[in-house]
MIVEXDREN-113004 format. One record per residue (C-alpha): residue number from 1; residue in three letters; x, y, z. Coordinates in pm, 1 decimal, always signed. Layout:
ATOM    k    r        c1        c2        c3
ATOM  NUM  ALA         X         Y         Z
...
This chain:
ATOM    k    r        c1        c2        c3
ATOM    1  UNK   -2799.3   -2476.0   -1450.2
ATOM    2  UNK   -2925.8   -2832.1   -1397.7
ATOM    3  UNK   -3184.9   -2704.9   -1151.5
ATOM    4  UNK   -3299.7   -2440.2   -1398.9
ATOM    5  UNK   -3348.7   -2708.9   -1661.6
ATOM    6  UNK   -3524.0   -2939.7   -1414.1
ATOM    7  UNK   -3781.6   -2669.9   -1340.2
ATOM    8  UNK   -3833.8   -2568.6   -1706.0
ATOM    9  UNK   -3635.9   -2245.5   -1700.7
ATOM   10  UNK   -3385.2   -2161.7   -1973.4
ATOM   11  UNK   -3028.8   -2179.2   -1838.4
ATOM   12  UNK   -2770.5   -1921.2   -1936.6
ATOM   13  UNK   -2531.3   -2202.5   -2017.9
ATOM   14  UNK   -2584.2   -2578.1   -2046.5
ATOM   15  UNK   -2434.5   -2788.6   -1765.0
ATOM   16  UNK   -2222.9   -2990.2   -2010.4
ATOM   17  UNK   -2103.5   -2685.1   -2206.2
ATOM   18  UNK   -1726.4   -2687.0   -2269.9
ATOM   19  UNK   -1721.0   -2335.0   -2124.5
ATOM   20  UNK   -1793.8   -2502.3   -1790.6
ATOM   21  UNK   -1652.4   -2852.3   -1825.5
ATOM   22  UNK   -1381.2   -2821.5   -2093.5
ATOM   23  UNK   -1019.5   -2825.4   -1977.7
ATOM   24  UNK    -923.6   -2546.0   -2219.7
ATOM   25  UNK   -1185.6   -2308.3   -2080.5
ATOM   26  UNK   -1117.9   -2401.5   -1719.1
ATOM   27  UNK    -749.3   -2334.5   -1785.2
ATOM   28  UNK    -840.1   -1999.5   -1940.0
ATOM   29  UNK   -1040.3   -1901.1   -1632.9
ATOM   30  UNK    -748.7   -2007.3   -1412.5
ATOM   31  UNK    -514.6   -1791.6   -1618.8
ATOM   32  UNK    -742.2   -1494.9   -1546.0
ATOM   33  UNK    -685.4   -1545.8   -1173.4
ATOM   34  UNK    -316.0   -1614.9   -1230.7
ATOM   35  UNK    -271.8   -1288.9   -1419.6
ATOM   36  UNK    -424.9   -1094.3   -1131.6
ATOM   37  UNK    -378.0   -1268.8    -798.2
ATOM   38  UNK     -60.6   -1448.8    -909.4
ATOM   39  UNK    +110.6   -1127.5   -1015.4
ATOM   40  UNK     -14.4    -953.7    -701.5
ATOM   41  UNK    +147.8   -1226.6    -490.8
ATOM   42  UNK    +471.1   -1185.6    -686.8
ATOM   43  UNK    +470.0    -812.0    -609.6
ATOM   44  UNK    +408.8    -887.8    -242.3
ATOM   45  UNK    +698.3   -1133.5    -255.6
ATOM   46  UNK    +921.9    -861.9    -402.0
ATOM   47  UNK    +845.5    -638.5    -104.3
ATOM   48  UNK    +928.3    -912.4    +146.1
ATOM   49  UNK   +1254.0    -998.4     -34.7
ATOM   50  UNK   +1403.3    -647.4     -35.8
ATOM   51  UNK   +1625.7    -707.3    +270.4
ATOM   52  UNK   +1762.0   -1045.7    +150.9
ATOM   53  UNK   +1820.0    -893.0    -191.4
ATOM   54  UNK   +2024.3    -608.6     -42.0
ATOM   55  UNK   +2226.9    -860.1    +162.3
ATOM   56  UNK   +2262.4   -1086.4    -146.9
ATOM   57  UNK   +2154.7   -1388.6     +54.7
ATOM   58  UNK   +1866.7   -1545.3    +248.3
ATOM   59  UNK   +1928.5   -1634.6    +610.5
ATOM   60  UNK   +1725.5   -1811.6    +875.7
ATOM   61  UNK   +1624.0   -1471.1   +1008.7
ATOM   62  UNK   +1456.5   -1403.0    +677.2
ATOM   63  UNK   +1216.4   -1693.3    +723.3
ATOM   64  UNK    +989.7   -1449.3    +902.9
ATOM   65  UNK    +944.6   -1284.1    +562.2
ATOM   66  UNK    +811.5   -1610.3    +419.4
ATOM   67  UNK    +569.7   -1649.2    +710.5
ATOM   68  UNK    +441.4   -1293.8    +676.0
ATOM   69  UNK    +407.0   -1337.8    +300.8
ATOM   70  UNK    +201.8   -1653.4    +357.6
ATOM   71  UNK     -33.0   -1460.6    +589.9
ATOM   72  UNK     -79.2   -1178.1    +339.6
ATOM   73  UNK    -124.6   -1426.5     +53.5
ATOM   74  UNK    -392.9   -1611.0    +247.9
ATOM   75  UNK    -576.4   -1286.2    +314.2
ATOM   76  UNK    -596.8   -1172.4     -49.5
ATOM   77  UNK    -669.7   -1515.7    -201.7
ATOM   78  UNK    -886.7   -1694.2     +54.3
ATOM   79  UNK   -1203.0   -1863.7     -69.1
ATOM   80  UNK   -1450.7   -2040.9    +156.3
ATOM   81  UNK   -1555.6   -2249.3    -143.1
ATOM   82  UNK   -1206.6   -2403.0    -152.9
ATOM   83  UNK   -1054.6   -2337.2    +192.3
ATOM   84  UNK    -803.1   -2623.2    +169.4
ATOM   85  UNK    -675.8   -2502.3    -168.0
ATOM   86  UNK    -656.1   -2144.8     -37.1
ATOM   87  UNK    -445.1   -2243.5    +261.9
ATOM   88  UNK    -212.1   -2467.9     +61.2
ATOM   89  UNK    -169.9   -2193.3    -197.9
ATOM   90  UNK     -80.3   -1943.6     +74.3
ATOM   91  UNK    +181.8   -2179.0    +220.9
ATOM   92  UNK    +338.1   -2271.7    -113.5
ATOM   93  UNK    +348.1   -1921.9    -263.2
ATOM   94  UNK    +644.7   -1802.1     -51.6
ATOM   95  UNK    +837.5   -2119.3    -136.7
ATOM   96  UNK    +760.8   -2083.0    -507.9
ATOM   97  UNK    +889.6   -1727.0    -493.0
ATOM   98  UNK   +1182.3   -1746.2    -250.5
ATOM   99  UNK   +1348.3   -2073.1    -361.4
ATOM  100  UNK   +1413.9   -1960.6    -723.2
ATOM  101  UNK   +1508.7   -1614.3    -596.9
ATOM  102  UNK   +1762.5   -1769.9    -358.6
ATOM  103  UNK   +1927.6   -1951.7    -648.9
ATOM  104  UNK   +1938.6   -1632.8    -854.8
ATOM  105  UNK   +2100.9   -1433.1    -574.8
ATOM  106  UNK   +2364.0   -1696.1    -498.8
ATOM  107  UNK   +2461.1   -1740.8    -863.5
ATOM  108  UNK   +2458.2   -1375.4    -960.5
ATOM  109  UNK   +2740.6   -1130.0    -917.9
ATOM  110  UNK   +2753.1    -754.5    -876.8
ATOM  111  UNK   +2784.6    -557.6   -1198.1
ATOM  112  UNK   +2863.8    -191.9   -1226.8
ATOM  113  UNK   +2548.2      +2.8   -1305.2
ATOM  114  UNK   +2575.7    +341.4   -1473.2
ATOM  115  UNK   +2287.8    +509.4   -1293.6
ATOM  116  UNK   +2274.6    +820.0   -1514.7
ATOM  117  UNK   +2255.6    +611.1   -1833.5
ATOM  118  UNK   +1998.5    +384.2   -1670.5
ATOM  119  UNK   +1777.5    +678.2   -1568.5
ATOM  120  UNK   +1810.9    +840.9   -1912.1
ATOM  121  UNK   +1715.2    +512.6   -2081.7
ATOM  122  UNK   +1415.5    +474.2   -1850.7
ATOM  123  UNK   +1297.3    +828.2   -1932.8
ATOM  124  UNK   +1328.4    +762.4   -2307.6
ATOM  125  UNK   +1140.8    +432.5   -2283.3
ATOM  126  UNK    +867.9    +582.2   -2062.6
ATOM  127  UNK    +821.0    +895.1   -2276.9
ATOM  128  UNK    +556.1    +744.5   -2512.5
ATOM  129  UNK    +343.7    +644.8   -2212.3
ATOM  130  UNK    +358.8    +995.6   -2065.8
ATOM  131  UNK    +229.6   +1136.4   -2393.1
ATOM  132  UNK     -86.0    +927.3   -2351.5
ATOM  133  UNK    -131.8    +953.7   -1975.2
ATOM  134  UNK     -54.9   +1319.5   -1899.9
ATOM  135  UNK    -312.2   +1474.2   -2138.5
ATOM  136  UNK    -573.8   +1226.1   -2023.6
ATOM  137  UNK    -630.1   +1144.3   -2387.7
ATOM  138  UNK    -630.5    +767.1   -2344.4
ATOM  139  UNK    -898.6    +576.5   -2155.3
ATOM  140  UNK    -962.3    +209.8   -2086.6
ATOM  141  UNK   -1220.1    +214.1   -2365.0
ATOM  142  UNK    -957.7    +343.8   -2608.3
ATOM  143  UNK    -724.7     +59.2   -2513.7
ATOM  144  UNK   -1009.0    -190.2   -2556.4
ATOM  145  UNK   -1097.1     -45.5   -2895.6
ATOM  146  UNK    -736.6     -46.8   -3014.1
ATOM  147  UNK    -721.3    -421.3   -2953.9
ATOM  148  UNK   -1003.3    -474.1   -3204.3
ATOM  149  UNK    -803.4    -335.8   -3497.2
ATOM  150  UNK    -495.0    -552.7   -3440.5
ATOM  151  UNK    -547.0    -919.7   -3539.7
ATOM  152  UNK    -330.3   -1067.6   -3263.2
ATOM  153  UNK    -470.6    -839.8   -2993.6
ATOM  154  UNK    -821.4    -904.1   -3123.8
ATOM  155  UNK    -776.0   -1274.6   -3049.2
ATOM  156  UNK    -643.3   -1184.4   -2704.0
ATOM  157  UNK    -953.9    -970.0   -2648.6
ATOM  158  UNK   -1184.5   -1254.7   -2754.8
ATOM  159  UNK    -998.1   -1493.8   -2523.6
ATOM  160  UNK   -1043.2   -1250.1   -2235.5
ATOM  161  UNK   -1416.0   -1207.2   -2286.4
ATOM  162  UNK   -1475.0   -1577.9   -2345.5
ATOM  163  UNK   -1308.8   -1682.0   -2020.3
ATOM  164  UNK   -1345.9   -1404.7   -1766.2
ATOM  165  UNK   -1722.4   -1446.9   -1737.3
ATOM  166  UNK   -1675.8   -1802.0   -1609.4
ATOM  167  UNK   -1397.6   -1690.2   -1375.2
ATOM  168  UNK   -1600.6   -1392.0   -1254.1
ATOM  169  UNK   -1916.5   -1601.3   -1208.3
ATOM  170  UNK   -1731.7   -1836.1    -973.1
ATOM  171  UNK   -1650.3   -1553.4    -733.0
ATOM  172  UNK   -1960.3   -1336.2    -771.8
ATOM  173  UNK   -2183.3   -1266.4    -471.6
ATOM  174  UNK   -2535.8   -1407.4    -497.4
ATOM  175  UNK   -2686.6   -1068.3    -581.7
ATOM  176  UNK   -2464.2   -1034.4    -889.5
ATOM  177  UNK   -2515.9   -1380.7   -1035.0
ATOM  178  UNK   -2715.9   -1377.8   -1358.2
ATOM  179  UNK   -2908.1   -1688.7   -1248.8
ATOM  180  UNK   -2943.9   -1804.7    -891.6
ATOM  181  UNK   -3133.4   -2071.4    -699.9
ATOM  182  UNK   -3276.5   -1995.2    -356.2
ATOM  183  UNK   -3393.0   -2288.3    -147.7
ATOM  184  UNK   -3688.7   -2185.0     +70.4
ATOM  185  UNK   -3865.3   -2355.8    +361.8
ATOM  186  UNK   -4203.8   -2496.0    +264.3
ATOM  187  UNK   -4372.9   -2293.2    +538.7
ATOM  188  UNK   -4279.1   -1967.7    +365.2
ATOM  189  UNK   -4575.1   -1897.3    +140.0
ATOM  190  UNK   -4520.8   -1536.1     +36.3
ATOM  191  UNK   -4193.0   -1475.7    -146.3
ATOM  192  UNK   -4250.0   -1112.2    -240.9
ATOM  193  UNK   -4053.4    -939.7    -519.4
ATOM  194  UNK   -3846.5   -1184.4    -723.9
ATOM  195  UNK   -3548.9   -1043.2    -913.9
ATOM  196  UNK   -3479.1   -1147.2   -1270.4
ATOM  197  UNK   -3299.9   -1479.4   -1304.9
ATOM  198  UNK   -3403.4   -1620.3    -967.6
ATOM  199  UNK   -3551.8   -1965.4    -909.1
ATOM  200  UNK   -3712.1   -2015.0    -565.5
ATOM  201  UNK   -3756.6   -2379.5    -468.4
ATOM  202  UNK   -3986.6   -2454.4    -174.3
ATOM  203  UNK   -3886.6   -2765.6     +16.5
ATOM  204  UNK   -3956.6   -2932.5    +348.4
ATOM  205  UNK   -3579.3   -2986.5    +369.2
ATOM  206  UNK   -3422.8   -2684.9    +192.9
ATOM  207  UNK   -3074.9   -2778.7    +314.8
ATOM  208  UNK   -3079.4   -3087.3     +92.2
ATOM  209  UNK   -3117.2   -2893.9    -234.5
ATOM  210  UNK   -2773.7   -2932.5    -383.6
ATOM  211  UNK   -2602.3   -2636.6    -547.5
ATOM  212  UNK   -2852.8   -2377.7    -431.8
ATOM  213  UNK   -2709.0   -2027.9    -406.3
ATOM  214  UNK   -2849.2   -1984.0     -55.7
ATOM  215  UNK   -3106.8   -2119.0    +186.9
ATOM  216  UNK   -3391.0   -1915.0    +340.3
ATOM  217  UNK   -3599.4   -2050.1    +629.1
ATOM  218  UNK   -3848.4   -1935.7    +892.0
ATOM  219  UNK   -3671.6   -2135.4   +1165.8
ATOM  220  UNK   -3320.0   -2276.8   +1203.8
ATOM  221  UNK   -3309.4   -2558.9    +943.6
ATOM  222  UNK   -2989.5   -2726.7   +1065.0
ATOM  223  UNK   -2760.0   -2572.1    +802.2
ATOM  224  UNK   -2631.1   -2230.3    +711.2
ATOM  225  UNK   -2939.9   -2026.6    +627.1
ATOM  226  UNK   -3093.6   -1682.0    +630.2
ATOM  227  UNK   -3368.5   -1701.3    +893.8
ATOM  228  UNK   -3668.5   -1473.9    +834.4
ATOM  229  UNK   -3920.2   -1507.1   +1117.2
ATOM  230  UNK   -4149.4   -1206.4   +1060.6
ATOM  231  UNK   -4481.9   -1210.1    +874.8
ATOM  232  UNK   -4367.1    -993.2    +588.0
ATOM  233  UNK   -4305.1   -1136.0    +240.8
ATOM  234  UNK   -3966.5   -1302.0    +267.8
ATOM  235  UNK   -3799.7   -1084.9      +1.0
ATOM  236  UNK   -3957.0    -754.8    +103.2
ATOM  237  UNK   -3749.4    -470.0     -41.7
ATOM  238  UNK   -3530.3    -740.3    -197.0
ATOM  239  UNK   -3375.8    -802.7    +146.2
ATOM  240  UNK   -3289.5   -1166.6     +78.2
ATOM  241  UNK   -3087.2   -1090.7    -233.2
ATOM  242  UNK   -2939.3    -757.7    -127.1
ATOM  243  UNK   -2873.2    -797.2    +245.9
ATOM  244  UNK   -2917.7   -1154.0    +368.3
ATOM  245  UNK   -2725.6   -1310.6     +81.7
ATOM  246  UNK   -2406.0   -1138.6    +202.3
ATOM  247  UNK   -2360.0   -1423.5    +450.9
ATOM  248  UNK   -2330.4   -1661.6    +153.7
ATOM  249  UNK   -2056.2   -1460.7     -15.4
ATOM  250  UNK   -1779.8   -1723.3     -20.2
ATOM  251  UNK   -1520.1   -1526.9    -215.3
ATOM  252  UNK   -1527.7   -1172.1     -81.7
ATOM  253  UNK   -1158.8   -1166.7     +10.9
ATOM  254  UNK   -1056.5   -1311.1    -325.5
ATOM  255  UNK   -1249.7   -1037.1    -505.6
ATOM  256  UNK   -1085.2    -780.6    -281.2
ATOM  257  UNK    -745.7    -919.2    -380.1
ATOM  258  UNK    -830.1    -886.8    -749.5
ATOM  259  UNK    -968.1    -538.3    -685.6
ATOM  260  UNK    -649.2    -433.9    -507.1
ATOM  261  UNK    -442.2    -545.0    -804.7
ATOM  262  UNK    -660.2    -388.6   -1073.6
ATOM  263  UNK    -774.0     -63.8    -908.7
ATOM  264  UNK    -538.2     +27.7    -622.4
ATOM  265  UNK    -216.4     +68.7    -816.4
ATOM  266  UNK     -25.0    -264.6    -824.5
ATOM  267  UNK    -113.5    -323.5   -1189.3
ATOM  268  UNK     +67.5      +1.3   -1277.2
ATOM  269  UNK    +384.0    -133.0   -1115.7
ATOM  270  UNK    +414.4    -398.6   -1388.3
ATOM  271  UNK    +493.5    -161.4   -1679.0
ATOM  272  UNK    +719.5     +42.7   -1448.4
ATOM  273  UNK    +920.2    -267.1   -1357.9
ATOM  274  UNK    +934.9    -371.0   -1722.9
ATOM  275  UNK   +1064.3     -29.5   -1829.3
ATOM  276  UNK   +1326.8     -26.4   -1551.4
ATOM  277  UNK   +1441.9    -376.5   -1644.7
ATOM  278  UNK   +1448.9    -297.5   -2015.9
ATOM  279  UNK   +1625.4     +34.4   -1950.8
ATOM  280  UNK   +1893.3    -141.6   -1745.0
ATOM  281  UNK   +1959.3    -379.7   -2032.6
ATOM  282  UNK   +1976.5    -100.0   -2290.3
ATOM  283  UNK   +2205.9    +105.8   -2065.8
ATOM  284  UNK   +2450.4    -185.2   -2054.4
ATOM  285  UNK   +2434.4    -217.5   -2432.4
ATOM  286  UNK   +2495.4    +156.8   -2453.6
ATOM  287  UNK   +2819.5    +108.1   -2260.0
ATOM  288  UNK   +2940.6    -133.3   -2528.9
ATOM  289  UNK   +2788.4     +12.3   -2845.4
ATOM  290  UNK   +2601.4    +340.1   -2865.7
ATOM  291  UNK   +2490.0    +261.7   -3220.3
ATOM  292  UNK   +2322.3     -61.9   -3107.8
ATOM  293  UNK   +2152.7    +120.5   -2820.0
ATOM  294  UNK   +2013.6    +392.1   -3048.3
ATOM  295  UNK   +1886.2    +126.9   -3290.3
ATOM  296  UNK   +1697.0     -34.0   -2999.9
ATOM  297  UNK   +1559.4    +306.6   -2898.6
ATOM  298  UNK   +1442.8    +364.8   -3255.6
ATOM  299  UNK   +1271.9     +26.6   -3287.9
ATOM  300  UNK   +1101.5     +73.2   -2950.0
ATOM  301  UNK    +970.2    +423.4   -3032.7
ATOM  302  UNK    +860.8    +290.5   -3373.3
ATOM  303  UNK    +624.4     +49.7   -3200.3
ATOM  304  UNK    +427.3    +353.0   -3084.0
ATOM  305  UNK    +406.5    +513.2   -3429.2
ATOM  306  UNK     +39.7    +426.4   -3481.4
ATOM  307  UNK     -94.7    +544.3   -3141.8
ATOM  308  UNK    +125.2    +855.9   -3155.7
ATOM  309  UNK     -15.5    +937.9   -3499.1
ATOM  310  UNK    -368.1    +889.1   -3365.9
ATOM  311  UNK    -287.6   +1122.7   -3075.1
ATOM  312  UNK    -163.8   +1382.7   -3325.5
ATOM  313  UNK    -485.4   +1350.7   -3529.9
ATOM  314  UNK    -697.0   +1391.2   -3218.4
ATOM  315  UNK    -509.3   +1705.5   -3115.7
ATOM  316  UNK    -551.7   +1840.6   -3467.3
ATOM  317  UNK    -928.3   +1785.6   -3454.9
ATOM  318  UNK    -962.6   +1938.1   -3107.6
ATOM  319  UNK    -774.9   +2248.9   -3221.1
ATOM  320  UNK    -965.9   +2266.1   -3551.7
ATOM  321  UNK   -1320.1   +2133.1   -3491.3
ATOM  322  UNK   -1429.1   +2251.3   -3835.3
ATOM  323  UNK   -1240.0   +1954.3   -3980.1
ATOM  324  UNK   -1486.1   +1705.7   -3830.4
ATOM  325  UNK   -1673.0   +1658.7   -4160.9
ATOM  326  UNK   -1355.4   +1557.6   -4342.5
ATOM  327  UNK   -1271.8   +1320.9   -4055.9
ATOM  328  UNK   -1616.7   +1160.3   -4071.0
ATOM  329  UNK   -1597.1   +1107.8   -4446.8
ATOM  330  UNK   -1231.6   +1004.8   -4448.8
ATOM  331  UNK   -1123.6    +668.7   -4590.2
ATOM  332  UNK    -861.3    +662.1   -4314.1
ATOM  333  UNK   -1011.4    +448.4   -4033.9
ATOM  334  UNK    -832.3    +627.9   -3744.9
ATOM  335  UNK    -980.4    +961.4   -3853.3
ATOM  336  UNK   -1335.4    +825.2   -3854.5
ATOM  337  UNK   -1280.2    +667.2   -3512.4
ATOM  338  UNK   -1135.2    +988.1   -3368.6
ATOM  339  UNK   -1429.7   +1192.5   -3499.1
ATOM  340  UNK   -1672.1    +949.1   -3336.0
ATOM  341  UNK   -1490.6    +948.7   -3001.1
ATOM  342  UNK   -1392.5   +1316.7   -2982.9
ATOM  343  UNK   -1715.1   +1492.6   -3080.3
ATOM  344  UNK   -1997.9   +1236.0   -3050.9
ATOM  345  UNK   -2249.9   +1509.4   -2971.6
ATOM  346  UNK   -2188.3   +1672.3   -3310.1
ATOM  347  UNK   -2277.1   +1363.5   -3511.6
ATOM  348  UNK   -2612.6   +1358.8   -3688.6
ATOM  349  UNK   -2848.3   +1062.2   -3680.7
ATOM  350  UNK   -2750.4    +977.8   -4038.6
ATOM  351  UNK   -2377.7    +986.1   -3954.9
ATOM  352  UNK   -2426.4    +756.8   -3656.5
ATOM  353  UNK   -2632.8    +525.3   -3877.3
ATOM  354  UNK   -2351.3    +510.3   -4129.9
ATOM  355  UNK   -2099.7    +434.7   -3857.8
ATOM  356  UNK   -2308.4    +134.1   -3746.7
ATOM  357  UNK   -2226.9     -20.3   -4087.3
ATOM  358  UNK   -1858.3     +75.7   -4080.8
ATOM  359  UNK   -1603.8    -197.3   -4173.6
ATOM  360  UNK   -1417.3    -121.3   -3848.7
ATOM  361  UNK   -1543.4    -317.8   -3547.9
ATOM  362  UNK   -1440.8     -49.4   -3299.3
ATOM  363  UNK   -1632.4    +216.2   -3492.7
ATOM  364  UNK   -1944.5      -1.0   -3509.4
ATOM  365  UNK   -1912.5     -72.6   -3136.0
ATOM  366  UNK   -1898.1    +293.9   -3037.4
ATOM  367  UNK   -2174.2    +382.8   -3282.6
ATOM  368  UNK   -2407.4    +145.0   -3101.5
ATOM  369  UNK   -2304.7    +297.7   -2768.8
ATOM  370  UNK   -2434.3    +628.6   -2907.4
ATOM  371  UNK   -2742.7    +461.5   -3056.1
ATOM  372  UNK   -2854.0    +304.5   -2728.1
ATOM  373  UNK   -3003.1    +631.1   -2598.8
ATOM  374  UNK   -3141.7    +748.4   -2931.5
ATOM  375  UNK   -3516.4    +707.4   -2967.3
ATOM  376  UNK   -3514.7    +737.4   -3347.3
ATOM  377  UNK   -3705.8    +439.5   -3489.1
ATOM  378  UNK   -3453.4    +400.9   -3771.9
ATOM  379  UNK   -3197.9    +260.6   -3528.4
ATOM  380  UNK   -3414.5     -42.7   -3461.1
ATOM  381  UNK   -3337.5    -192.3   -3801.7
ATOM  382  UNK   -2959.4    -160.5   -3772.3
ATOM  383  UNK   -2962.3    -285.2   -3411.7
ATOM  384  UNK   -3165.0    -592.3   -3511.4
ATOM  385  UNK   -2893.4    -676.2   -3765.2
ATOM  386  UNK   -2606.6    -597.0   -3527.1
ATOM  387  UNK   -2698.2    -884.4   -3294.1
ATOM  388  UNK   -2548.4   -1109.6   -3563.2
ATOM  389  UNK   -2228.9    -904.3   -3601.5
ATOM  390  UNK   -1912.7   -1121.0   -3622.0
ATOM  391  UNK   -1749.2    -921.4   -3340.4
ATOM  392  UNK   -1879.0   -1016.6   -2995.4
ATOM  393  UNK   -1825.8    -671.5   -2840.5
ATOM  394  UNK   -2046.7    -519.9   -3108.8
ATOM  395  UNK   -2317.4    -775.3   -3033.5
ATOM  396  UNK   -2308.0    -691.7   -2661.3
ATOM  397  UNK   -2356.5    -321.7   -2735.6
ATOM  398  UNK   -2645.4    -407.2   -2967.3
ATOM  399  UNK   -2807.0    -598.5   -2678.3
ATOM  400  UNK   -2741.4    -300.8   -2453.8
ATOM  401  UNK   -2915.6     -73.0   -2702.7
ATOM  402  UNK   -3212.8    -311.2   -2729.8
ATOM  403  UNK   -3276.4    -324.0   -2356.6
ATOM  404  UNK   -3339.1     +51.4   -2351.1
ATOM  405  UNK   -3618.3     +20.2   -2605.8
ATOM  406  UNK   -3842.4    -203.4   -2392.7
ATOM  407  UNK   -4062.4    -313.5   -2682.8
ATOM  408  UNK   -4195.8    -652.3   -2790.5
ATOM  409  UNK   -3960.7    -650.7   -3088.3
ATOM  410  UNK   -3661.4    -574.6   -2863.8
ATOM  411  UNK   -3764.9    -854.8   -2627.6
ATOM  412  UNK   -3797.8   -1102.4   -2915.0
ATOM  413  UNK   -3452.3   -1013.3   -3047.3
ATOM  414  UNK   -3290.8   -1041.2   -2703.3
ATOM  415  UNK   -3453.0   -1379.5   -2647.0
ATOM  416  UNK   -3317.1   -1494.6   -2982.7
ATOM  417  UNK   -2965.0   -1387.7   -2881.6
ATOM  418  UNK   -3003.5   -1552.2   -2541.1
ATOM  419  UNK   -3097.7   -1886.2   -2693.6
ATOM  420  UNK   -2868.8   -1897.6   -2996.4
ATOM  421  UNK   -2559.4   -1679.9   -2963.6
ATOM  422  UNK   -2238.8   -1882.4   -2945.7
ATOM  423  UNK   -2079.6   -1654.7   -2685.2
ATOM  424  UNK   -2171.9   -1691.7   -2320.5
ATOM  425  UNK   -2056.0   -1332.0   -2272.4
ATOM  426  UNK   -2307.9   -1203.8   -2528.9
ATOM  427  UNK   -2587.4   -1424.1   -2394.7
ATOM  428  UNK   -2526.6   -1274.0   -2050.8
ATOM  429  UNK   -2582.8    -925.3   -2193.5
ATOM  430  UNK   -2899.9   -1042.0   -2367.0
ATOM  431  UNK   -3029.1   -1207.7   -2049.3
ATOM  432  UNK   -2977.7    -892.0   -1845.9
ATOM  433  UNK   -3153.8    -699.5   -2121.6
ATOM  434  UNK   -3451.9    -936.2   -2101.1
ATOM  435  UNK   -3467.9    -862.6   -1729.3
ATOM  436  UNK   -3503.7    -492.0   -1800.3
ATOM  437  UNK   -3805.5    -555.5   -2024.5
ATOM  438  UNK   -3974.9    -863.3   -1877.8
ATOM  439  UNK   -3808.0   -1016.9   -1570.6
ATOM  440  UNK   -3804.5   -1395.9   -1556.9
ATOM  441  UNK   -3838.9   -1566.7   -1217.2
ATOM  442  UNK   -4026.6   -1864.5   -1073.4
ATOM  443  UNK   -4140.2   -2019.7    -745.9
ATOM  444  UNK   -4172.2   -2398.5    -757.9
ATOM  445  UNK   -4226.4   -2688.5    -522.3
ATOM  446  UNK   -3936.8   -2929.8    -490.3
ATOM  447  UNK   -3970.6   -3232.5    -715.0
ATOM  448  UNK   -3884.1   -3543.6    -514.1
ATOM  449  UNK   -3854.2   -3910.9    -606.4
ATOM  450  UNK   -4188.5   -3977.1    -444.8
ATOM  451  UNK   -4338.8   -3717.6    -681.6
ATOM  452  UNK   -4223.9   -3920.5    -977.7
ATOM  453  UNK   -3902.3   -3742.1   -1075.4
């Protein structure tokens, strides 16, 4: 960001922004990693502790489990940017997991478990989830939208979007970074195509340009670099950014670890473990007082009253599509949302326009998702107002809709968002939108002390 400012390019975020330098935001980004990699490591630790758990003790023979866990931990969390931290983390993770677990095992005692009651409790507690998962009626977008209508969850959502961009930016490959600096040998005259958000700095000593995303040279420069010795423009077919930058991907394994947790199944283990643990507790209560157990069942099922009612309304609309008009005009927010999500193709331009002004943030958000591909000129007015919406997710979808218009007015609005919006997350959307309309990139000569800097 400092280099962008030095060479008169607008940075996505200021170098002294609290989103980069503030302890609160750095902690938030760390929590993002902790809630993915940390939980993944805990699940790995559970696998390696099965045998000691069965034996109710840890022995010297079980130390091999700690060693193997350290190896696996290192693999899924390793970062070349912080190799020392990665290695220390891998070595300490087994100790942080096994030492408390050893104390628990030694101080616990066997209790009789009524397996049938436990299984029955688990089925009852899992039943609401099956109602959502089996019909395929609930998507990630539905879960995201539901957070926007609950005040507490809305704050959680804002926290997520405010902090994950910083965390994600740290581990992104060069090609995916919104803004990147490429240090280039001075002998390379023809850069070729320059992707949006790239600053190419020519230097007689490209290795000395601090904080560059990568170095490109025509001969070996004495540091890690992508060497391009042919006579073609250096970024022909975007080869520097797409192919050669892979060598500068410092956090590939860490991203793979996060991907394993989020997309390969481990994240689904968390609610399963919670249900099994909760069911075990309720089954023990059931053995003492059936009334107390049924009260707990009732309170638990009651927590799902709102989503279950929404599922019922959606089924009703699917079975009776002629009711869509009453759903659209309903004063009941869930009905309007369900009409928008269930039959978006049946909504008229006027109905979508009205939904863009809806009091509900999740309805406005999805209305702008529909509006992004509509060419009707009337949408331009509501989109230009939506970039100032109080809800950040709505503003991002407004930016998304603007980038598809590719007009001077759309460009002006996106530039205004990029320079003034308080959310880095929203500014990132606006910046990518600008790139779709008028890409911003520069080639400059390095400014040295001798040049008067």
